[in-house]
A tleap script that builds the chain and sets N, CA, C and O, in Angstrom:
source leaprc.protein.ff14SB
mol = sequence {
  NMET ALA ASP LEU ALA VAL GLU ARG LEU MET
  SER THR ASP LEU LEU THR ILE GLU SER GLY
  ALA SER ALA ALA THR ALA ALA ARG HIE MET
  LEU GLU THR GLY LYS ASN SER ILE LEU VAL
  VAL ASP GLY ASP HIE ARG LEU LYS GLY LEU
  ILE THR ALA THR ASP PHE VAL SER LEU VAL
  ARG GLU ASN ASP PRO GLU ASP GLU THR PRO
  VAL GLU ALA PHE MET THR THR ASP VAL VAL
  THR VAL GLY PRO ASP ASP THR VAL GLU GLU
  LEU ALA GLU PRO THR ALA HIE GLY TYR THR
  HIE LEU PRO VAL VAL ASP ARG ASP GLY ALA
  LEU ILE GLY MET VAL SER THR THR ASP LEU
  THR ALA TYR LEU SER GLY ARG CARG
}
set mol.1.N position { -101.327 -105.666 -127.912 }
set mol.1.CA position { -100.040 -106.254 -128.306 }
set mol.1.C position { -99.858 -106.124 -129.904 }
set mol.1.O position { -98.762 -105.912 -130.423 }
set mol.2.N position { -100.925 -106.259 -130.542 }
set mol.2.CA position { -100.931 -106.223 -132.082 }
set mol.2.C position { -100.405 -104.931 -132.619 }
set mol.2.O position { -99.830 -104.887 -133.707 }
set mol.3.N position { -100.602 -103.849 -131.845 }
set mol.3.CA position { -100.097 -102.560 -132.216 }
set mol.3.C position { -98.811 -102.136 -131.724 }
set mol.3.O position { -98.444 -100.970 -131.870 }
set mol.4.N position { -98.046 -103.075 -131.105 }
set mol.4.CA position { -96.707 -102.798 -130.531 }
set mol.4.C position { -95.795 -102.683 -131.716 }
set mol.4.O position { -95.769 -103.539 -132.600 }
set mol.5.N position { -94.994 -101.528 -131.714 }
set mol.5.CA position { -94.110 -101.222 -132.756 }
set mol.5.C position { -92.879 -102.126 -132.789 }
set mol.5.O position { -92.346 -102.480 -131.737 }
set mol.6.N position { -92.431 -102.495 -133.963 }
set mol.6.CA position { -91.322 -103.364 -134.156 }
set mol.6.C position { -90.046 -102.794 -133.392 }
set mol.6.O position { -89.237 -103.578 -132.896 }
set mol.7.N position { -89.886 -101.448 -133.309 }
set mol.7.CA position { -88.702 -100.856 -132.784 }
set mol.7.C position { -88.603 -101.265 -131.215 }
set mol.7.O position { -87.529 -101.206 -130.617 }
set mol.8.N position { -89.696 -101.645 -130.656 }
set mol.8.CA position { -89.623 -102.060 -129.292 }
set mol.8.C position { -89.153 -103.393 -129.087 }
set mol.8.O position { -88.810 -103.755 -127.962 }
set mol.9.N position { -89.106 -104.193 -130.125 }
set mol.9.CA position { -88.711 -105.594 -130.071 }
set mol.9.C position { -87.347 -105.794 -130.709 }
set mol.9.O position { -86.635 -106.713 -130.302 }
set mol.10.N position { -86.944 -104.999 -131.673 }
set mol.10.CA position { -85.777 -105.264 -132.470 }
set mol.10.C position { -84.501 -105.121 -131.755 }
set mol.10.O position { -84.403 -104.318 -130.827 }
set mol.11.N position { -83.531 -105.845 -132.131 }
set mol.11.CA position { -82.163 -105.724 -131.603 }
set mol.11.C position { -81.461 -104.651 -132.376 }
set mol.11.O position { -81.736 -104.452 -133.559 }
set mol.12.N position { -80.576 -103.968 -131.741 }
set mol.12.CA position { -79.817 -102.832 -132.419 }
set mol.12.C position { -78.298 -103.229 -132.386 }
set mol.12.O position { -77.487 -102.553 -133.019 }
set mol.13.N position { -77.905 -104.330 -131.646 }
set mol.13.CA position { -76.574 -104.867 -131.631 }
set mol.13.C position { -76.448 -105.728 -132.799 }
set mol.13.O position { -76.560 -106.946 -132.656 }
set mol.14.N position { -76.209 -105.176 -134.023 }
set mol.14.CA position { -76.195 -105.965 -135.181 }
set mol.14.C position { -74.835 -106.573 -135.565 }
set mol.14.O position { -73.774 -105.982 -135.364 }
set mol.15.N position { -74.926 -107.732 -136.103 }
set mol.15.CA position { -73.693 -108.434 -136.680 }
set mol.15.C position { -73.711 -108.131 -138.107 }
set mol.15.O position { -74.611 -108.586 -138.812 }
set mol.16.N position { -72.754 -107.371 -138.602 }
set mol.16.CA position { -72.729 -107.068 -140.105 }
set mol.16.C position { -71.344 -107.447 -140.589 }
set mol.16.O position { -70.385 -107.687 -139.854 }
set mol.17.N position { -71.353 -107.474 -141.969 }
set mol.17.CA position { -70.116 -107.770 -142.684 }
set mol.17.C position { -70.251 -106.996 -144.042 }
set mol.17.O position { -71.339 -106.852 -144.599 }
set mol.18.N position { -69.189 -106.560 -144.484 }
set mol.18.CA position { -69.256 -105.815 -145.822 }
set mol.18.C position { -69.255 -106.826 -146.978 }
set mol.18.O position { -68.604 -107.870 -146.938 }
set mol.19.N position { -70.011 -106.459 -147.990 }
set mol.19.CA position { -69.983 -107.333 -149.161 }
set mol.19.C position { -68.505 -107.404 -149.703 }
set mol.19.O position { -67.754 -106.436 -149.579 }
set mol.20.N position { -68.142 -108.477 -150.256 }
set mol.20.CA position { -66.803 -108.777 -150.600 }
set mol.20.C position { -65.992 -109.593 -149.676 }
set mol.20.O position { -64.978 -110.173 -150.064 }
set mol.21.N position { -66.451 -109.652 -148.374 }
set mol.21.CA position { -65.806 -110.530 -147.418 }
set mol.21.C position { -66.089 -111.955 -147.741 }
set mol.21.O position { -67.009 -112.300 -148.481 }
set mol.22.N position { -65.193 -112.834 -147.108 }
set mol.22.CA position { -65.315 -114.244 -147.508 }
set mol.22.C position { -66.328 -114.923 -146.612 }
set mol.22.O position { -66.685 -114.428 -145.544 }
set mol.23.N position { -66.790 -116.104 -147.097 }
set mol.23.CA position { -67.733 -116.891 -146.307 }
set mol.23.C position { -67.037 -117.366 -144.951 }
set mol.23.O position { -67.672 -117.466 -143.902 }
set mol.24.N position { -65.751 -117.634 -145.058 }
set mol.24.CA position { -65.103 -118.139 -143.778 }
set mol.24.C position { -65.035 -116.979 -142.784 }
set mol.24.O position { -65.113 -117.234 -141.582 }
set mol.25.N position { -64.896 -115.742 -143.202 }
set mol.25.CA position { -64.903 -114.660 -142.328 }
set mol.25.C position { -66.251 -114.538 -141.727 }
set mol.25.O position { -66.360 -114.404 -140.508 }
set mol.26.N position { -67.334 -114.577 -142.545 }
set mol.26.CA position { -68.655 -114.468 -142.026 }
set mol.26.C position { -68.930 -115.502 -141.009 }
set mol.26.O position { -69.451 -115.189 -139.938 }
set mol.27.N position { -68.594 -116.767 -141.301 }
set mol.27.CA position { -68.802 -117.819 -140.400 }
set mol.27.C position { -68.067 -117.627 -139.075 }
set mol.27.O position { -68.615 -117.866 -137.998 }
set mol.28.N position { -66.879 -117.214 -139.176 }
set mol.28.CA position { -66.105 -116.984 -137.962 }
set mol.28.C position { -66.767 -115.981 -137.086 }
set mol.28.O position { -66.920 -116.214 -135.887 }
set mol.29.N position { -67.166 -114.870 -137.640 }
set mol.29.CA position { -67.898 -113.787 -136.771 }
set mol.29.C position { -69.223 -114.340 -136.208 }
set mol.29.O position { -69.574 -114.033 -135.069 }
set mol.30.N position { -69.937 -115.123 -136.961 }
set mol.30.CA position { -71.129 -115.743 -136.436 }
set mol.30.C position { -70.853 -116.678 -135.198 }
set mol.30.O position { -71.523 -116.630 -134.167 }
set mol.31.N position { -69.830 -117.504 -135.401 }
set mol.31.CA position { -69.472 -118.377 -134.327 }
set mol.31.C position { -68.956 -117.652 -133.072 }
set mol.31.O position { -69.356 -117.935 -131.943 }
set mol.32.N position { -68.044 -116.699 -133.336 }
set mol.32.CA position { -67.566 -115.941 -132.207 }
set mol.32.C position { -68.711 -115.154 -131.363 }
set mol.32.O position { -68.609 -114.956 -130.153 }
set mol.33.N position { -69.695 -114.776 -132.066 }
set mol.33.CA position { -70.729 -113.999 -131.360 }
set mol.33.C position { -72.009 -114.830 -130.982 }
set mol.33.O position { -72.902 -114.358 -130.278 }
set mol.34.N position { -72.033 -116.093 -131.496 }
set mol.34.CA position { -73.157 -116.862 -131.205 }
set mol.34.C position { -74.419 -116.553 -131.903 }
set mol.34.O position { -75.490 -117.064 -131.577 }
set mol.35.N position { -74.275 -115.680 -132.902 }
set mol.35.CA position { -75.456 -115.184 -133.773 }
set mol.35.C position { -75.760 -116.268 -134.890 }
set mol.35.O position { -74.868 -116.956 -135.386 }
set mol.36.N position { -77.102 -116.361 -135.244 }
set mol.36.CA position { -77.529 -117.291 -136.250 }
set mol.36.C position { -77.645 -116.555 -137.587 }
set mol.36.O position { -78.011 -117.158 -138.596 }
set mol.37.N position { -77.347 -115.307 -137.597 }
set mol.37.CA position { -77.375 -114.563 -138.927 }
set mol.37.C position { -76.472 -113.440 -138.915 }
set mol.37.O position { -76.073 -112.945 -137.861 }
set mol.38.N position { -76.102 -112.978 -140.180 }
set mol.38.CA position { -75.242 -111.835 -140.263 }
set mol.38.C position { -75.766 -111.057 -141.527 }
set mol.38.O position { -76.143 -111.631 -142.548 }
set mol.39.N position { -75.750 -109.725 -141.360 }
set mol.39.CA position { -76.410 -108.828 -142.387 }
set mol.39.C position { -75.154 -108.371 -143.200 }
set mol.39.O position { -74.094 -108.046 -142.664 }
set mol.40.N position { -75.378 -108.379 -144.535 }
set mol.40.CA position { -74.358 -108.036 -145.488 }
set mol.40.C position { -74.672 -106.558 -145.879 }
set mol.40.O position { -75.786 -106.277 -146.320 }
set mol.41.N position { -73.704 -105.610 -145.723 }
set mol.41.CA position { -73.934 -104.114 -145.965 }
set mol.41.C position { -72.903 -103.681 -146.928 }
set mol.41.O position { -71.886 -104.330 -147.174 }
set mol.42.N position { -73.229 -102.518 -147.476 }
set mol.42.CA position { -72.101 -101.840 -148.313 }
set mol.42.C position { -71.483 -100.840 -147.483 }
set mol.42.O position { -71.772 -100.726 -146.292 }
set mol.43.N position { -70.605 -100.081 -148.096 }
set mol.43.CA position { -69.680 -99.077 -147.357 }
set mol.43.C position { -70.495 -98.037 -146.631 }
set mol.43.O position { -70.007 -97.430 -145.677 }
set mol.44.N position { -71.749 -97.810 -147.064 }
set mol.44.CA position { -72.651 -96.844 -146.449 }
set mol.44.C position { -73.565 -97.397 -145.470 }
set mol.44.O position { -74.499 -96.736 -145.017 }
set mol.45.N position { -73.310 -98.636 -145.120 }
set mol.45.CA position { -74.145 -99.432 -144.066 }
set mol.45.C position { -75.544 -99.660 -144.660 }
set mol.45.O position { -76.503 -99.730 -143.892 }
set mol.46.N position { -75.702 -99.776 -145.932 }
set mol.46.CA position { -77.034 -100.076 -146.560 }
set mol.46.C position { -77.039 -101.624 -146.669 }
set mol.46.O position { -76.039 -102.266 -146.990 }
set mol.47.N position { -78.234 -102.165 -146.380 }
set mol.47.CA position { -78.437 -103.644 -146.449 }
set mol.47.C position { -78.341 -104.147 -147.935 }
set mol.47.O position { -79.038 -103.647 -148.818 }
set mol.48.N position { -77.517 -105.079 -148.150 }
set mol.48.CA position { -77.390 -105.736 -149.400 }
set mol.48.C position { -77.855 -107.135 -149.430 }
set mol.48.O position { -78.248 -107.662 -150.471 }
set mol.49.N position { -77.809 -107.790 -148.191 }
set mol.49.CA position { -78.306 -109.120 -148.098 }
set mol.49.C position { -78.208 -109.708 -146.715 }
set mol.49.O position { -77.727 -109.054 -145.790 }
set mol.50.N position { -78.656 -110.932 -146.563 }
set mol.50.CA position { -78.727 -111.550 -145.237 }
set mol.50.C position { -78.155 -113.059 -145.391 }
set mol.50.O position { -78.433 -113.760 -146.364 }
set mol.51.N position { -77.405 -113.441 -144.428 }
set mol.51.CA position { -76.863 -114.817 -144.405 }
set mol.51.C position { -77.330 -115.457 -143.104 }
set mol.51.O position { -77.190 -114.877 -142.028 }
set mol.52.N position { -77.859 -116.601 -143.210 }
set mol.52.CA position { -78.241 -117.313 -141.970 }
set mol.52.C position { -77.530 -118.630 -141.889 }
set mol.52.O position { -76.940 -119.044 -142.887 }
set mol.53.N position { -77.542 -119.313 -140.783 }
set mol.53.CA position { -76.921 -120.550 -140.525 }
set mol.53.C position { -77.365 -121.515 -141.600 }
set mol.53.O position { -76.532 -122.274 -142.096 }
set mol.54.N position { -78.592 -121.530 -141.979 }
set mol.54.CA position { -79.070 -122.366 -143.033 }
set mol.54.C position { -78.407 -122.137 -144.369 }
set mol.54.O position { -78.168 -123.088 -145.114 }
set mol.55.N position { -78.104 -120.893 -144.687 }
set mol.55.CA position { -77.293 -120.606 -145.933 }
set mol.55.C position { -75.983 -121.339 -145.887 }
set mol.55.O position { -75.508 -121.851 -146.900 }
set mol.56.N position { -75.366 -121.393 -144.650 }
set mol.56.CA position { -74.042 -122.016 -144.633 }
set mol.56.C position { -74.144 -123.495 -144.850 }
set mol.56.O position { -73.189 -124.089 -145.350 }
set mol.57.N position { -75.232 -124.126 -144.511 }
set mol.57.CA position { -75.372 -125.622 -144.685 }
set mol.57.C position { -75.312 -125.840 -146.196 }
set mol.57.O position { -74.634 -126.765 -146.642 }
set mol.58.N position { -75.977 -125.046 -146.975 }
set mol.58.CA position { -75.903 -125.152 -148.486 }
set mol.58.C position { -74.562 -124.950 -148.971 }
set mol.58.O position { -74.090 -125.730 -149.798 }
set mol.59.N position { -73.885 -123.938 -148.515 }
set mol.59.CA position { -72.491 -123.603 -148.969 }
set mol.59.C position { -71.593 -124.732 -148.686 }
set mol.59.O position { -70.828 -125.141 -149.560 }
set mol.60.N position { -71.643 -125.287 -147.455 }
set mol.60.CA position { -70.685 -126.327 -147.109 }
set mol.60.C position { -70.997 -127.531 -147.918 }
set mol.60.O position { -70.062 -128.212 -148.337 }
set mol.61.N position { -72.274 -127.868 -148.186 }
set mol.61.CA position { -72.645 -129.025 -148.916 }
set mol.61.C position { -72.093 -129.003 -150.314 }
set mol.61.O position { -71.729 -130.039 -150.870 }
set mol.62.N position { -72.028 -127.738 -150.921 }
set mol.62.CA position { -71.581 -127.581 -152.311 }
set mol.62.C position { -70.080 -127.158 -152.491 }
set mol.62.O position { -69.561 -127.143 -153.607 }
set mol.63.N position { -69.413 -126.819 -151.363 }
set mol.63.CA position { -68.026 -126.284 -151.537 }
set mol.63.C position { -67.237 -126.726 -150.317 }
set mol.63.O position { -67.762 -127.241 -149.330 }
set mol.64.N position { -65.897 -126.482 -150.461 }
set mol.64.CA position { -65.014 -126.639 -149.377 }
set mol.64.C position { -65.175 -125.532 -148.343 }
set mol.64.O position { -64.938 -124.367 -148.664 }
set mol.65.N position { -65.564 -125.850 -147.127 }
set mol.65.CA position { -65.934 -124.824 -146.138 }
set mol.65.C position { -64.819 -123.780 -145.880 }
set mol.65.O position { -65.067 -122.702 -145.341 }
set mol.66.N position { -63.654 -124.125 -146.264 }
set mol.66.CA position { -62.476 -123.180 -146.118 }
set mol.66.C position { -62.187 -122.293 -147.313 }
set mol.66.O position { -61.269 -121.473 -147.323 }
set mol.67.N position { -63.040 -122.509 -148.341 }
set mol.67.CA position { -62.728 -121.723 -149.517 }
set mol.67.C position { -62.979 -120.189 -149.400 }
set mol.67.O position { -63.475 -119.753 -148.361 }
set mol.68.N position { -62.689 -119.440 -150.321 }
set mol.68.CA position { -62.815 -117.990 -150.257 }
set mol.68.C position { -64.056 -117.506 -150.939 }
set mol.68.O position { -64.057 -116.402 -151.485 }
set mol.69.N position { -65.083 -118.255 -150.933 }
set mol.69.CA position { -66.230 -117.877 -151.601 }
set mol.69.C position { -66.720 -116.519 -151.058 }
set mol.69.O position { -66.819 -116.387 -149.839 }
set mol.70.N position { -67.026 -115.526 -151.867 }
set mol.70.CA position { -67.536 -114.246 -151.376 }
set mol.70.C position { -68.957 -114.421 -150.838 }
set mol.70.O position { -69.736 -115.250 -151.310 }
set mol.71.N position { -69.264 -113.577 -149.796 }
set mol.71.CA position { -70.622 -113.696 -149.241 }
set mol.71.C position { -71.736 -113.385 -150.276 }
set mol.71.O position { -72.851 -113.894 -150.160 }
set mol.72.N position { -71.428 -112.562 -151.264 }
set mol.72.CA position { -72.404 -112.327 -152.248 }
set mol.72.C position { -72.867 -113.474 -153.069 }
set mol.72.O position { -73.931 -113.459 -153.688 }
set mol.73.N position { -72.009 -114.502 -153.056 }
set mol.73.CA position { -72.409 -115.681 -153.847 }
set mol.73.C position { -73.483 -116.528 -153.198 }
set mol.73.O position { -74.119 -117.327 -153.886 }
set mol.74.N position { -73.707 -116.391 -151.930 }
set mol.74.CA position { -74.723 -117.262 -151.317 }
set mol.74.C position { -75.665 -116.545 -150.386 }
set mol.74.O position { -76.537 -117.170 -149.782 }
set mol.75.N position { -75.500 -115.206 -150.255 }
set mol.75.CA position { -76.451 -114.471 -149.299 }
set mol.75.C position { -77.876 -114.344 -150.038 }
set mol.75.O position { -78.004 -114.373 -151.262 }
set mol.76.N position { -78.815 -114.215 -149.214 }
set mol.76.CA position { -80.162 -113.931 -149.673 }
set mol.76.C position { -80.253 -112.467 -150.121 }
set mol.76.O position { -79.931 -111.597 -149.311 }
set mol.77.N position { -80.619 -112.169 -151.209 }
set mol.77.CA position { -80.652 -110.738 -151.678 }
set mol.77.C position { -82.090 -110.165 -151.751 }
set mol.77.O position { -82.271 -108.948 -151.717 }
set mol.78.N position { -83.072 -111.012 -151.847 }
set mol.78.CA position { -84.475 -110.516 -151.762 }
set mol.78.C position { -84.951 -110.492 -150.297 }
set mol.78.O position { -85.940 -111.135 -149.945 }
set mol.79.N position { -84.274 -109.786 -149.507 }
set mol.79.CA position { -84.534 -109.779 -148.147 }
set mol.79.C position { -85.875 -109.082 -147.759 }
set mol.79.O position { -86.101 -107.948 -148.183 }
set mol.80.N position { -86.706 -109.685 -147.019 }
set mol.80.CA position { -87.919 -109.091 -146.517 }
set mol.80.C position { -87.487 -108.217 -145.270 }
set mol.80.O position { -86.880 -108.710 -144.319 }
set mol.81.N position { -87.813 -106.998 -145.337 }
set mol.81.CA position { -87.566 -105.994 -144.234 }
set mol.81.C position { -88.815 -105.484 -143.668 }
set mol.81.O position { -89.872 -105.598 -144.288 }
set mol.82.N position { -88.735 -104.875 -142.414 }
set mol.82.CA position { -89.746 -104.188 -141.842 }
set mol.82.C position { -89.285 -102.822 -141.409 }
set mol.82.O position { -88.086 -102.543 -141.372 }
set mol.83.N position { -90.245 -101.959 -141.078 }
set mol.83.CA position { -89.906 -100.611 -140.602 }
set mol.83.C position { -90.012 -100.558 -139.091 }
set mol.83.O position { -90.686 -101.407 -138.507 }
set mol.84.N position { -89.402 -99.636 -138.455 }
set mol.84.CA position { -89.494 -99.463 -136.979 }
set mol.84.C position { -90.844 -99.195 -136.516 }
set mol.84.O position { -91.123 -99.508 -135.359 }
set mol.85.N position { -91.761 -98.632 -137.298 }
set mol.85.CA position { -93.143 -98.253 -136.904 }
set mol.85.C position { -94.123 -99.374 -137.261 }
set mol.85.O position { -95.302 -99.288 -136.918 }
set mol.86.N position { -93.664 -100.401 -137.929 }
set mol.86.CA position { -94.614 -101.533 -138.270 }
set mol.86.C position { -94.966 -102.193 -136.884 }
set mol.86.O position { -94.262 -102.051 -135.884 }
set mol.87.N position { -96.028 -102.867 -136.922 }
set mol.87.CA position { -96.548 -103.411 -135.729 }
set mol.87.C position { -96.245 -105.015 -135.691 }
set mol.87.O position { -95.917 -105.637 -136.701 }
set mol.88.N position { -96.388 -105.581 -134.458 }
set mol.88.CA position { -96.240 -106.967 -134.387 }
set mol.88.C position { -97.152 -107.743 -135.183 }
set mol.88.O position { -96.814 -108.812 -135.692 }
set mol.89.N position { -98.369 -107.209 -135.314 }
set mol.89.CA position { -99.387 -107.790 -136.252 }
set mol.89.C position { -98.847 -107.910 -137.682 }
set mol.89.O position { -99.084 -108.918 -138.348 }
set mol.90.N position { -98.108 -106.871 -138.167 }
set mol.90.CA position { -97.599 -106.948 -139.516 }
set mol.90.C position { -96.443 -107.891 -139.653 }
set mol.90.O position { -96.058 -108.199 -140.781 }
set mol.91.N position { -95.845 -108.384 -138.543 }
set mol.91.CA position { -94.803 -109.406 -138.629 }
set mol.91.C position { -95.418 -110.740 -138.882 }
set mol.91.O position { -94.688 -111.643 -139.291 }
set mol.92.N position { -96.639 -110.947 -138.688 }
set mol.92.CA position { -97.383 -112.244 -138.832 }
set mol.92.C position { -97.150 -112.805 -140.129 }
set mol.92.O position { -96.798 -113.983 -140.181 }
set mol.93.N position { -97.295 -112.125 -141.218 }
set mol.93.CA position { -97.166 -112.693 -142.583 }
set mol.93.C position { -95.797 -113.181 -142.844 }
set mol.93.O position { -95.662 -114.347 -143.213 }
set mol.94.N position { -94.693 -112.364 -142.683 }
set mol.94.CA position { -93.334 -112.911 -143.022 }
set mol.94.C position { -92.994 -114.130 -142.065 }
set mol.94.O position { -92.494 -115.144 -142.553 }
set mol.95.N position { -93.250 -114.044 -140.762 }
set mol.95.CA position { -92.947 -115.190 -139.926 }
set mol.95.C position { -93.716 -116.369 -140.295 }
set mol.95.O position { -93.213 -117.489 -140.206 }
set mol.96.N position { -95.008 -116.169 -140.739 }
set mol.96.CA position { -95.763 -117.386 -141.132 }
set mol.96.C position { -95.246 -118.007 -142.418 }
set mol.96.O position { -95.585 -119.151 -142.720 }
set mol.97.N position { -94.444 -117.296 -143.177 }
set mol.97.CA position { -93.771 -117.845 -144.358 }
set mol.97.C position { -92.419 -118.340 -144.096 }
set mol.97.O position { -91.708 -118.649 -145.052 }
set mol.98.N position { -91.973 -118.450 -142.834 }
set mol.98.CA position { -90.719 -119.132 -142.394 }
set mol.98.C position { -89.569 -118.156 -142.209 }
set mol.98.O position { -88.452 -118.622 -141.984 }
set mol.99.N position { -89.739 -116.882 -142.281 }
set mol.99.CA position { -88.744 -115.928 -142.102 }
set mol.99.C position { -88.511 -115.829 -140.521 }
set mol.99.O position { -89.459 -115.616 -139.766 }
set mol.100.N position { -87.307 -115.980 -140.098 }
set mol.100.CA position { -86.943 -115.967 -138.672 }
set mol.100.C position { -86.162 -114.656 -138.324 }
set mol.100.O position { -86.087 -114.266 -137.159 }
set mol.101.N position { -85.627 -114.040 -139.285 }
set mol.101.CA position { -84.853 -112.796 -139.067 }
set mol.101.C position { -85.328 -111.777 -140.012 }
set mol.101.O position { -85.208 -111.965 -141.222 }
set mol.102.N position { -85.884 -110.661 -139.515 }
set mol.102.CA position { -86.299 -109.526 -140.361 }
set mol.102.C position { -85.527 -108.267 -140.046 }
set mol.102.O position { -85.734 -107.655 -138.998 }
set mol.103.N position { -84.623 -107.867 -140.956 }
set mol.103.CA position { -83.981 -106.550 -140.654 }
set mol.103.C position { -84.874 -105.465 -140.702 }
set mol.103.O position { -85.825 -105.479 -141.483 }
set mol.104.N position { -84.628 -104.400 -139.837 }
set mol.104.CA position { -85.351 -103.246 -139.770 }
set mol.104.C position { -84.650 -102.080 -140.437 }
set mol.104.O position { -83.510 -101.779 -140.084 }
set mol.105.N position { -85.265 -101.435 -141.356 }
set mol.105.CA position { -84.714 -100.349 -142.027 }
set mol.105.C position { -85.627 -99.086 -141.915 }
set mol.105.O position { -86.848 -99.151 -141.774 }
set mol.106.N position { -84.909 -97.934 -141.994 }
set mol.106.CA position { -85.679 -96.674 -141.876 }
set mol.106.C position { -86.258 -96.298 -143.242 }
set mol.106.O position { -86.082 -97.013 -144.229 }
set mol.107.N position { -86.942 -95.176 -143.272 }
set mol.107.CA position { -87.565 -94.800 -144.571 }
set mol.107.C position { -86.521 -94.595 -145.724 }
set mol.107.O position { -86.830 -94.756 -146.904 }
set mol.108.N position { -85.353 -94.256 -145.336 }
set mol.108.CA position { -84.295 -94.118 -146.358 }
set mol.108.C position { -83.598 -95.340 -146.801 }
set mol.108.O position { -82.763 -95.313 -147.705 }
set mol.109.N position { -83.953 -96.473 -146.134 }
set mol.109.CA position { -83.381 -97.728 -146.388 }
set mol.109.C position { -82.134 -98.081 -145.555 }
set mol.109.O position { -81.446 -99.082 -145.757 }
set mol.110.N position { -81.919 -97.190 -144.632 }
set mol.110.CA position { -80.676 -97.462 -143.710 }
set mol.110.C position { -81.072 -98.625 -142.759 }
set mol.110.O position { -82.208 -98.731 -142.299 }
set mol.111.N position { -80.134 -99.429 -142.513 }
set mol.111.CA position { -80.263 -100.648 -141.574 }
set mol.111.C position { -80.196 -100.006 -140.047 }
set mol.111.O position { -79.240 -99.346 -139.641 }
set mol.112.N position { -81.281 -100.289 -139.341 }
set mol.112.CA position { -81.236 -99.745 -137.957 }
set mol.112.C position { -81.411 -100.896 -136.909 }
set mol.112.O position { -81.190 -100.667 -135.719 }
set mol.113.N position { -81.786 -102.072 -137.321 }
set mol.113.CA position { -82.071 -103.094 -136.322 }
set mol.113.C position { -82.428 -104.413 -136.984 }
set mol.113.O position { -82.421 -104.553 -138.207 }
set mol.114.N position { -82.742 -105.376 -136.120 }
set mol.114.CA position { -83.128 -106.739 -136.599 }
set mol.114.C position { -84.155 -107.169 -135.597 }
set mol.114.O position { -83.991 -106.916 -134.404 }
set mol.115.N position { -85.171 -107.789 -136.022 }
set mol.115.CA position { -86.216 -108.447 -135.224 }
set mol.115.C position { -86.270 -109.867 -135.574 }
set mol.115.O position { -86.290 -110.227 -136.752 }
set mol.116.N position { -86.293 -110.662 -134.621 }
set mol.116.CA position { -86.316 -112.208 -134.820 }
set mol.116.C position { -87.449 -112.820 -134.141 }
set mol.116.O position { -88.065 -112.204 -133.272 }
set mol.117.N position { -87.764 -114.046 -134.509 }
set mol.117.CA position { -88.800 -114.801 -133.884 }
set mol.117.C position { -88.421 -114.995 -132.450 }
set mol.117.O position { -89.304 -115.138 -131.604 }
set mol.118.N position { -87.147 -115.008 -132.132 }
set mol.118.CA position { -86.687 -115.143 -130.693 }
set mol.118.C position { -87.074 -113.879 -129.965 }
set mol.118.O position { -87.559 -113.977 -128.838 }
set mol.119.N position { -86.896 -112.710 -130.522 }
set mol.119.CA position { -87.330 -111.411 -129.939 }
set mol.119.C position { -88.852 -111.479 -129.664 }
set mol.119.O position { -89.287 -111.116 -128.572 }
set mol.120.N position { -89.599 -111.901 -130.560 }
set mol.120.CA position { -90.988 -111.904 -130.460 }
set mol.120.C position { -91.413 -112.935 -129.329 }
set mol.120.O position { -92.266 -112.641 -128.490 }
set mol.121.N position { -90.811 -114.075 -129.357 }
set mol.121.CA position { -91.130 -115.097 -128.289 }
set mol.121.C position { -90.819 -114.597 -126.985 }
set mol.121.O position { -91.622 -114.746 -126.064 }
set mol.122.N position { -89.627 -113.966 -126.814 }
set mol.122.CA position { -89.191 -113.381 -125.484 }
set mol.122.C position { -90.135 -112.359 -124.940 }
set mol.122.O position { -90.442 -112.277 -123.751 }
set mol.123.N position { -90.608 -111.523 -125.974 }
set mol.123.CA position { -91.684 -110.471 -125.511 }
set mol.123.C position { -92.923 -111.142 -125.085 }
set mol.123.O position { -93.438 -110.824 -124.013 }
set mol.124.N position { -93.460 -112.078 -125.868 }
set mol.124.CA position { -94.683 -112.778 -125.545 }
set mol.124.C position { -94.629 -113.591 -124.192 }
set mol.124.O position { -95.606 -113.614 -123.444 }
set mol.125.N position { -93.495 -114.233 -123.912 }
set mol.125.CA position { -93.361 -115.027 -122.760 }
set mol.125.C position { -93.259 -114.038 -121.577 }
set mol.125.O position { -93.730 -114.381 -120.493 }
set mol.126.N position { -92.705 -112.899 -121.714 }
set mol.126.CA position { -92.576 -111.872 -120.627 }
set mol.126.C position { -93.990 -111.244 -120.273 }
set mol.126.O position { -94.173 -110.683 -119.193 }
set mol.127.N position { -94.891 -111.356 -121.151 }
set mol.127.CA position { -96.156 -110.790 -120.987 }
set mol.127.C position { -97.158 -111.800 -120.287 }
set mol.127.O position { -98.238 -111.419 -119.835 }
set mol.128.N position { -96.754 -113.027 -120.234 }
set mol.128.CA position { -97.674 -114.019 -119.649 }
set mol.128.C position { -97.366 -114.325 -118.198 }
set mol.128.O position { -98.053 -115.137 -117.579 }
savepdb mol mol.pdb
quit
């Protein structure tokens, strides 16, 4: 199991939003899809940041939730990513540090998927 490649666990049905979009738009997309995170990308679909439900808690606490705050103002920009050939064992360190969503990027930095602790848990429970 430790040598299982990330690409076997990752989701490819990604929820993305372009940088420059409003927080309200990002929140609406997350609610409509039931996703707990949204990836912020540029026009070339390159990862610029990540927004999680936790990020919205901070935003709402500090602002009017209906304001037009751009996503760049509160997204995480130092996003920890993994590659499709990384192994489950290599996911241990970021998830141990509290990361629950890890974008998967190829060697050129293009966004190709997302692996979450939910994906990992589903895989492990299916093996038992």
